[in-house]
C-alpha positions in Angstrom: -50.3 -39.7 -40.7 -48.0 -38.0 -43.8 -49.3 -34.7 -42.3 -47.7 -35.6 -38.8 -44.6 -37.3 -40.6 -43.8 -34.0 -42.5 -44.3 -31.5 -39.1 -41.9 -34.3 -37.6 -38.9 -34.1 -40.6 -39.7 -29.9 -40.4 -38.9 -30.2 -36.6 -35.9 -32.3 -37.0 -34.5 -29.4 -39.9 -35.4 -26.4 -37.6 -34.0 -28.1 -34.4 -30.0 -28.1 -35.4 -30.7 -24.5 -36.5 -32.1 -23.7 -33.4 -29.3 -25.3 -31.3 -26.4 -23.4 -33.5 -28.3 -20.2 -33.0 -28.7 -20.7 -29.3 -24.8 -21.7 -29.2 -23.6 -18.6 -30.8 -25.7 -15.9 -29.2 -25.2 -17.5 -25.9 -27.0 -16.8 -22.9 -24.7 -14.4 -21.4 -23.3 -16.5 -18.5 -19.4 -17.5 -18.5 -17.0 -19.5 -16.4 -14.1 -18.4 -14.7 -11.5 -19.2 -12.0 -12.1 -18.5 -8.4 -10.6 -15.4 -7.4 -9.8 -14.4 -10.9 -11.6 -11.0 -12.1 -14.0 -12.0 -15.3 -12.6 -8.8 -17.0 -8.8 -8.1 -17.8 -8.8 -4.2 -17.4 -7.7 -3.9 -13.8 -4.1 -4.5 -13.7 -3.2 -4.1 -10.5 -5.0 -2.5 -6.9 -3.7 -0.1 -4.1 -5.1 -0.1 -0.6 -3.7 2.6 1.0 -4.1 3.0 4.7 -7.8 3.3 5.4 -8.2 6.3 7.9 -10.8 6.4 11.0 -12.7 9.8 11.7 -13.6 8.4 14.8 -12.5 8.9 18.3 -10.9 5.4 18.6 -7.6 5.3 17.0 -4.8 3.5 16.6 -6.0 0.3 15.1 -6.1 1.7 11.1 -2.8 0.0 10.2 -4.5 -3.4 11.4 -7.6 -3.3 9.4 -5.7 -2.2 6.4 -3.7 -4.9 6.3 -6.5 -7.5 7.4 -7.7 -5.7 4.2 -4.9 -6.2 1.6 -4.5 -9.9 3.0 -7.8 -11.0 2.1 -6.8 -9.6 -2.0 -3.4 -11.7 -1.3 -4.9 -14.4 -0.3 -7.7 -15.0 -2.6 -6.8 -13.1 -6.0 -3.6 -13.4 -8.4 -4.5 -9.1 -8.8 -0.7 -7.5 -7.8 -0.8 -5.0 -5.1 1.0 -2.3 -5.6 1.5 1.7 -4.2 -1.3 4.0 -5.2 1.0 5.9 -7.7 1.5 2.6 -9.8 -2.1 1.2 -9.5 -4.7 0.8 -12.2 -7.6 1.2 -9.7 -7.6 2.3 -6.1 -9.7 0.9 -3.1 -10.1 3.9 -0.7 -12.0 3.5 2.7 -12.9 5.3 5.7 -14.2 4.4 9.1 -17.0 7.1 9.5 -18.0 5.7 13.0 -17.0 3.5 15.8 -19.5 2.4 18.6 -19.7 0.6 21.7 -22.6 -0.5 23.7 -23.7 -2.3 26.7 -25.3 -5.9 25.7 -25.1 -8.2 28.9 -24.9 -7.6 32.4 -23.6 -9.5 35.8 -25.4 -8.5 38.8 -23.4 -8.2 42.0 -24.9 -7.7 45.7 -22.8 -5.7 48.6 -24.1 -4.5 51.9 -24.0 -0.6 51.6 -25.1 1.2 55.4 -26.2 -2.2 56.6 -28.8 -2.9 53.6 -27.9 -5.2 51.1 -27.6 -3.5 47.5 -27.9 -4.9 44.3 -25.5 -3.3 41.3 -24.8 -4.4 37.6 -21.8 -4.3 36.0 -21.5 -4.4 32.3 -20.1 -8.1 30.9 -20.3 -7.9 27.5 -20.0 -5.2 24.9 -21.2 -4.7 21.3 -19.0 -3.1 18.7 -20.0 -1.5 15.8 -18.0 -0.3 12.9 -19.3 1.8 9.7 -16.8 1.8 6.5 -17.6 4.0 3.6 -15.5 2.4 0.9 -15.2 2.8 -2.8 -13.0 1.4 -5.9 -11.7 3.8 -8.4 -10.2 3.8 -12.1 -7.1 5.3 -11.3 -6.5 6.3 -15.4 -10.2 8.7 -15.3 -10.8 9.1 -12.2 -14.1 7.4 -12.4 -15.9 5.4 -9.6 -16.3 1.7 -10.2 -18.4 1.1 -7.2 -18.9 2.9 -3.9 -21.1 1.8 -0.7 -21.5 4.2 2.0 -21.9 3.2 5.6 -21.4 -0.2 5.3 -22.3 -1.9 8.9 -20.5 -4.7 10.7 -21.0 -5.7 14.3 -18.8 -7.8 16.9 -19.4 -8.4 20.8 -16.3 -8.9 23.4 -16.4 -9.6 26.9 -15.6 -7.1 29.4 -13.5 -8.2 32.7 -11.8 -6.1 35.4 -8.7 -5.8 33.4 -8.4 -3.1 31.5 -5.6 -4.6 29.4 -8.0 -7.7 28.8 -10.6 -5.4 27.7 -8.4 -3.8 25.4 -7.3 -7.2 24.1 -10.8 -8.3 23.5 -12.0 -5.2 22.0 -8.8 -5.6 19.5 -9.6 -9.2 18.4 -13.5 -7.9 17.9 -12.3 -5.0 15.7 -10.4 -7.7 13.7 -13.5 -10.0 13.3 -15.1 -7.2 12.2 -12.3 -6.3 9.6 -12.2 -9.4 8.4 -16.2 -9.6 7.5 -15.5 -5.8 5.6 -12.4 -7.4 3.7 -14.6 -10.5 2.5 -17.6 -8.3 1.5 -15.3 -5.6 0.0 -13.3 -8.5 -2.0 -16.1 -10.1 -3.3 -17.5 -6.2 -4.4 -14.9 -5.7 -6.2 -14.8 -9.4 -8.1 -18.2 -8.9 -8.9 -18.1 -6.2 -11.4 -15.2 -7.4 -13.1 
């Protein structure tokens, strides 16, 4: 019985030492407020206009605005002009593609015979984006991801203006998804 008591006493003496050592060394995790970078090295961010090499032009301003709004609404990191920024988020839309994904079938008489033909009813918009976060002082790339891809579908009608509007809405949805991904990728590094 005395051996058992000696082992228990020794364990009780070692236990506080083990707990103290664990607290001092820590486990590598730390808590942070939502939207706050874990490193304070980034003081400001610039997000210049995101250009497109694709043939569909005219949406770059809207695309860039959506990405900026993601950072403004979710973090306290100030967005400043490129010349004043601590870090710069560079992006480039490398590809925009649409493809039909849904059809409607119509029947009509041609030369006295009933003929069926298909008309596109839905299209899928696919956008590829290259993005990187650069440290302005040293020019180092903090993170880079090439060919990020997002997709959205939109309805196609007889009205070309409505089709253009539907495609614009799909593009804005894609931009919001990219914005969220870029925001999370940026904050996971800091």
